[in-house]
C-alpha positions in Angstrom: 73.1 -25.8 -0.7 73.5 -29.3 -2.1 74.7 -29.8 -5.7 76.0 -32.5 -7.9 79.5 -33.3 -6.7 80.9 -33.4 -10.2 80.2 -29.7 -10.7 80.4 -28.4 -7.1 82.9 -25.7 -6.5 84.7 -24.6 -3.3 86.4 -21.2 -2.9 87.8 -19.1 -0.1 89.5 -15.9 0.7 90.5 -13.3 3.3 87.8 -10.7 4.1 87.6 -7.8 6.5 84.5 -7.8 8.8 83.2 -6.0 11.8 80.8 -7.0 14.6 78.3 -5.5 17.0 77.1 -7.5 19.9 78.1 -10.6 18.0 76.4 -9.7 14.8 78.7 -10.0 11.8 78.9 -7.4 9.1 80.7 -7.1 5.7 80.9 -4.3 3.1 80.4 -5.7 -0.4 79.8 -4.3 -3.9 76.1 -4.7 -4.8 73.5 -6.7 -3.0 74.3 -10.4 -2.6 72.2 -13.2 -1.1 74.3 -16.3 -0.6 73.5 -19.4 1.4 76.0 -21.7 3.1 79.0 -19.6 3.8 81.3 -19.7 6.8 83.6 -17.4 8.7 86.7 -19.0 10.2 88.9 -17.4 12.9 91.9 -18.3 15.0 93.2 -17.1 18.3 96.6 -17.3 16.7 95.7 -14.2 14.7 95.3 -12.0 17.8 98.8 -11.3 18.9 101.3 -10.4 16.1 104.2 -10.7 18.6 103.7 -14.4 18.5 103.5 -14.8 14.8 107.2 -15.8 14.6 106.3 -19.1 16.2 102.7 -19.4 15.0 101.3 -19.3 18.5 98.8 -17.9 20.9 98.7 -17.9 24.7 100.4 -16.2 27.7 104.1 -15.6 28.4 105.7 -18.9 29.3 102.7 -21.0 28.1 102.5 -20.2 24.4 100.7 -22.8 22.3 101.0 -23.7 18.6 98.1 -22.6 16.4 97.2 -26.3 16.0 97.1 -26.9 19.7 93.5 -27.6 20.7 93.8 -24.9 23.5 94.5 -22.3 20.9 90.9 -21.4 20.1 89.5 -21.8 16.6 86.0 -21.3 15.4 83.8 -21.5 12.3 80.5 -19.6 12.1 78.2 -20.8 9.4 75.1 -19.2 8.0 73.6 -17.2 5.1 74.8 -13.9 3.8 72.2 -11.2 3.1 72.1 -7.5 2.4 71.3 -5.7 5.7 67.7 -5.1 6.6 66.6 -1.6 7.1 66.9 -1.6 10.8 70.4 -3.1 10.8 72.1 -1.1 8.0 73.1 1.8 10.3 74.4 -0.6 13.0 76.5 -2.5 10.5 77.8 0.6 8.8 78.9 2.1 12.1 80.6 -1.1 13.1 82.5 -1.4 9.8 83.6 2.2 9.7 84.8 2.1 13.3 86.8 -1.1 12.6 87.9 -0.1 9.1 88.0 3.7 8.9 89.2 3.7 5.3 85.8 2.2 4.2 84.3 5.7 4.7 86.2 6.9 1.7 85.2 4.1 -0.7 83.4 5.6 -3.7 79.6 5.6 -3.6 79.6 4.9 -7.3 80.7 1.3 -6.6 77.5 0.7 -4.6 79.0 -0.8 -1.5 76.3 -2.5 0.6 76.4 -3.6 4.2 75.7 -7.3 4.5 75.1 -9.4 7.5 75.8 -13.1 8.2 72.8 -14.8 9.8 74.3 -17.2 12.3 73.0 -20.7 12.0 75.8 -22.9 13.4 79.0 -22.4 15.4 81.8 -24.9 15.7 84.6 -24.2 18.1 87.6 -26.0 19.7 89.4 -24.3 22.6 90.6 -27.3 24.7 91.3 -31.0 24.6 88.5 -33.4 23.9 87.4 -32.2 20.5 85.2 -29.4 19.2 81.9 -28.3 20.4 78.8 -27.0 18.6 77.2 -23.9 20.0 73.7 -22.7 19.2 73.0 -19.2 18.0 71.1 -18.6 21.3 74.2 -19.6 23.4 76.4 -17.4 21.1 74.3 -14.3 21.4 73.6 -14.7 25.1 77.3 -15.0 26.0 79.1 -12.1 27.6 82.7 -11.7 26.4 85.5 -10.8 28.7 86.3 -7.1 28.7 89.6 -6.0 27.1 91.3 -3.2 25.3 93.2 -4.9 22.5 95.2 -2.0 21.3 96.5 -1.3 24.8 97.3 -5.0 25.4 99.2 -5.2 22.1 101.3 -2.1 23.0 102.3 -4.0 26.1 102.9 -7.3 24.4 106.4 -8.7 24.2 107.6 -10.0 20.9 108.7 -13.6 21.2 112.4 -14.1 21.1 112.4 -17.5 19.5 114.8 -17.6 16.6 113.7 -20.8 14.9 111.3 -19.4 12.4 113.4 -16.2 11.8 116.0 -18.5 10.2 113.7 -19.6 7.4 112.2 -16.2 6.5 113.6 -14.3 3.5 114.4 -10.8 4.8 112.5 -9.0 2.0 109.2 -9.9 0.4 109.5 -10.1 -3.4 108.3 -7.2 -5.5 104.6 -6.9 -6.6 105.6 -7.5 -10.2 106.8 -11.0 -9.5 103.6 -12.9 -8.7 105.2 -16.3 -8.6 108.0 -15.3 -6.2 105.6 -13.4 -4.1 103.1 -16.3 -3.9 105.9 -18.7 -2.9 107.2 -16.3 -0.3 103.8 -15.9 1.4 103.1 -19.6 1.4 106.6 -20.6 2.6 106.6 -18.1 5.5 103.1 -18.9 6.7 102.8 -21.1 9.8 99.1 -21.7 9.7 96.3 -21.7 7.1 92.5 -22.2 6.8 91.7 -25.5 5.2 88.3 -25.2 3.6 86.2 -28.2 2.8 82.6 -29.2 2.0 81.1 -30.1 5.4 79.9 -33.6 5.9 78.3 -32.7 9.3 76.4 -29.7 7.7 75.5 -31.6 4.6 77.1 -29.4 2.0 77.8 -26.1 3.7 81.3 -24.8 3.5 83.6 -25.4 6.5 86.9 -23.9 7.5 89.5 -25.3 9.9 92.8 -23.7 11.1 95.8 -26.0 10.7 99.5 -25.5 11.2 101.5 -25.8 8.0 105.1 -26.1 6.9 106.8 -25.7 3.5 110.1 -27.3 4.4 112.9 -26.9 6.9 114.1 -23.8 5.1 114.0 -22.2 1.6 116.3 -24.8 0.2 113.8 -27.4 1.2 110.8 -25.5 -0.1 108.5 -27.0 -2.7 105.5 -24.6 -2.6 103.3 -27.5 -1.5 102.4 -26.9 2.1 102.2 -29.8 4.5 99.5 -30.1 7.1 98.3 -32.8 9.5 94.8 -34.1 10.2 93.9 -36.3 13.2 91.5 -39.1 12.3 88.5 -37.7 14.2 89.0 -34.1 13.0 86.0 -32.8 11.1 88.2 -31.7 8.2 89.6 -35.2 7.9 86.1 -36.6 7.9 85.2 -34.2 5.1 88.2 -35.1 3.0 87.4 -38.8 3.3 84.2 -38.1 1.5 85.3 -35.3 -0.9 89.0 -34.3 -1.0 88.4 -30.9 -2.7 90.1 -28.2 -0.5 91.1 -24.6 -0.6 94.1 -23.3 1.4 94.2 -19.6 2.2 97.3 -17.6 3.2 97.8 -14.0 4.2 100.8 -11.8 4.4 99.1 -10.3 7.5 100.0 -13.4 9.5 103.7 -13.4 8.6 106.0 -12.3 11.4 108.5 -10.6 9.1 105.8 -8.1 8.2 105.1 -7.1 11.8 106.7 -3.8 13.0 107.6 -2.9 16.6 104.1 -1.4 17.2 102.5 -4.7 16.4 101.2 -3.5 13.0 101.1 -6.0 10.2 101.7 -5.7 6.4 103.9 -2.6 6.5 101.2 -0.8 8.6 98.4 -1.7 6.2 95.0 -3.1 7.0 95.0 -6.8 6.1 92.0 -5.9 3.9 94.2 -3.6 1.8 95.0 -5.1 -1.7 98.7 -4.4 -1.1 98.6 -6.9 1.8 99.0 -10.1 -0.2 96.8 -13.1 0.1 97.3 -16.3 -1.7 94.5 -18.8 -2.4 95.4 -22.4 -3.5 92.6 -24.7 -4.8 93.1 -28.4 -5.4 92.8 -31.8 -3.8 94.1 -33.0 -0.5 96.5 -36.0 -0.9 98.2 -38.0 1.7 101.9 -37.3 2.0 104.2 -40.2 1.2 107.5 -38.8 2.6 106.5 -38.8 6.3 110.1 -38.2 7.4 110.3 -35.0 5.5 107.1 -33.8 7.1 108.3 -34.5 10.6 111.7 -32.8 9.9 109.9 -29.7 8.5 107.5 -29.5 11.4 110.4 -29.9 13.9 112.2 -26.9 12.4 109.1 -24.7 12.0 106.8 -25.5 14.9 108.8 -25.8 18.1 105.6 -25.7 20.2 104.0 -28.7 18.5 106.4 -31.6 19.1 103.7 -34.1 18.2 103.8 -32.9 14.6 107.5 -33.8 14.5 106.9 -37.2 16.0 104.3 -38.8 13.8 101.2 -36.9 14.8 98.4 -37.1 17.4 97.6 -40.0 19.8 94.3 -40.3 18.0 96.0 -41.3 14.8 95.9 -39.3 11.6 97.8 -38.4 8.4 100.1 -35.8 6.9 98.6 -34.2 3.8 99.7 -31.8 1.0 97.7 -30.4 -1.9 97.5 -31.4 -5.6 97.1 -27.9 -7.0 94.6 -27.0 -9.6 94.6 -23.2 -9.4 96.5 -20.5 -7.6 95.7 -16.8 -7.3 97.3 -13.9 -5.5 95.8 -10.6 -4.6 98.6 -8.2 -3.8 97.9 -5.0 -5.8 95.1 -2.9 -7.2 93.1 -4.4 -10.0 91.9 -7.7 -8.4 93.4 -11.2 -8.0 96.0 -12.5 -10.5 96.1 -16.1 -11.6 99.5 -17.7 -11.1 100.7 -20.5 -13.4 100.8 -23.7 -11.4 103.8 -24.9 -13.4 105.7 -21.7 -12.8 104.8 -21.7 -9.2 106.0 -25.3 -8.7 109.2 -24.8 -10.7 110.2 -21.6 -9.0 113.7 -21.7 -7.4 114.2 -18.2 -6.1 116.1 -15.3 -7.4 113.4 -12.6 -7.6 114.1 -9.0 -6.7 113.1 -7.8 -3.2 110.3 -5.4 -2.7 110.9 -1.7 -2.4 108.9 -1.8 0.9 110.9 -0.6 3.9 111.5 -3.7 6.1 109.6 -3.5 9.4 111.6 -3.1 12.6 111.7 -6.3 14.6 111.5 -6.8 18.3 112.5 -3.3 19.1 110.6 -2.9 22.3 110.1 -5.2 25.2 106.4 -5.7 26.0 104.0 -7.7 28.0 102.0 -10.5 26.4 98.3 -10.4 25.8 96.6 -12.5 28.5 93.3 -14.3 28.0 91.5 -15.3 31.1 89.8 -18.7 31.3 86.2 -18.3 30.0 83.4 -20.3 28.6 83.4 -21.5 25.0 80.7 -18.9 24.0 82.6 -16.1 25.8 85.9 -17.1 24.2 84.1 -17.1 20.8 82.8 -13.6 21.3 86.3 -12.4 22.6 87.8 -13.6 19.4 85.2 -11.9 17.3 85.8 -8.6 19.2 89.6 -8.9 18.9 89.7 -10.1 15.3 88.9 -6.7 14.0 90.1 -7.5 10.6 90.0 -10.1 8.2 89.2 -13.5 9.3 89.0 -16.3 6.8 85.7 -16.4 5.1 85.4 -19.8 3.6 83.9 -21.7 0.8 80.6 -22.0 -0.8 79.6 -25.1 -2.7 77.6 -24.4 -5.7 77.0 -25.5 -9.3 78.4 -22.4 -10.9 80.3 -20.1 -8.6 79.2 -16.5 -8.5 81.9 -13.9 -8.0 81.6 -11.1 -5.5 83.8 -8.5 -7.1 86.4 -7.1 -4.8 86.9 -3.3 -4.7 90.3 -3.6 -6.3 88.7 -5.1 -9.5 87.0 -1.8 -10.2 90.1 0.2 -9.2 89.7 0.8 -5.5 91.7 1.2 -2.3 91.1 -1.1 0.6 89.7 -4.5 0.0 86.1 -5.0 0.7 86.5 -8.3 -0.5 85.1 -11.0 -1.1 85.2 -13.6 -2.6 84.5 -16.3 -4.2 83.9 -19.0 -2.6 83.9 -18.0 0.6 81.7 -16.6 -0.7 81.2 -16.6 -3.8 
């Protein structure tokens, strides 16, 4: 959808989904028909035992989330209520992936929706991203795997670098500012959502490694990320620098227990599993030395980020914040004062949550065999049983898809806003 740039809006959020033979399903309140949305996924979300270094890969060959070999994909299309012949398929997939959805109240009119796939962008190796057609996508055969069994065997990474910068306890739910800063500071990657130049106005999401300083004393709450010159997100920002950064507690290593469960054993779609959405404008970072020092401390597997960037050229960016919201409790997202967020200097009370046990069992890493781009894409969809970053929608006046929590629910059937919205 194309609209006047002066009134266009971009939004994004974390949303649970399920798939069946590559078809993508969501469980939303009411019936929504929305064009130009995108679902963004990262291979770095598959193995919680590598969250401490923001990585994916095999034992001895781990790769940073920003490494081109750590697969990332964005699936674009239109969101529609399920057709009669697909509702049962979608419902079965959603209930199998997210069992709690079965208990969501019928009075809230949850409806199965399907994303009609129109465009797939993926990068899984050096040489830049590739565009796959829907035919290639649906014809691909994913590698067989049993994710839960693999994760039980996976070995938590013993790197200590990131552990140094993590506050041992997440701040309490009542302290929205502190909790927002905690999630952002301890996140090692994010989805950067933009208005796509290539797709002429459709939303686009891209996974980028981020840092919020060497440690808490160096934290500003303004995450730093790097964009190579030829990167599609950089091209988008050159035309329109409106962005949304999305962060989830579900990707923070401190919230992973020894069974590989995230968010204190909650589904990442649960409203108690915090997600932070920051909207604003991408601005080039002036203090390049600080960026390189921060990346050196927080991303040991991406030395180029600590040495001035990629060989293709590029820039370090941060965000000029316009709005911040956090969803971390029942009742819907809460707006956070930008001034309070930026002036925060610590000192909040810790959460009453029991801290997860760390690295208690030695395990074997999840191994991904070499496969085609389309097969890798399907593997990620099958393995990413929850969440995913559903990104932005450009429109004149954003419509809000009301999350379950806004009407007093349990697990988050989210979503959102711009990512839909």
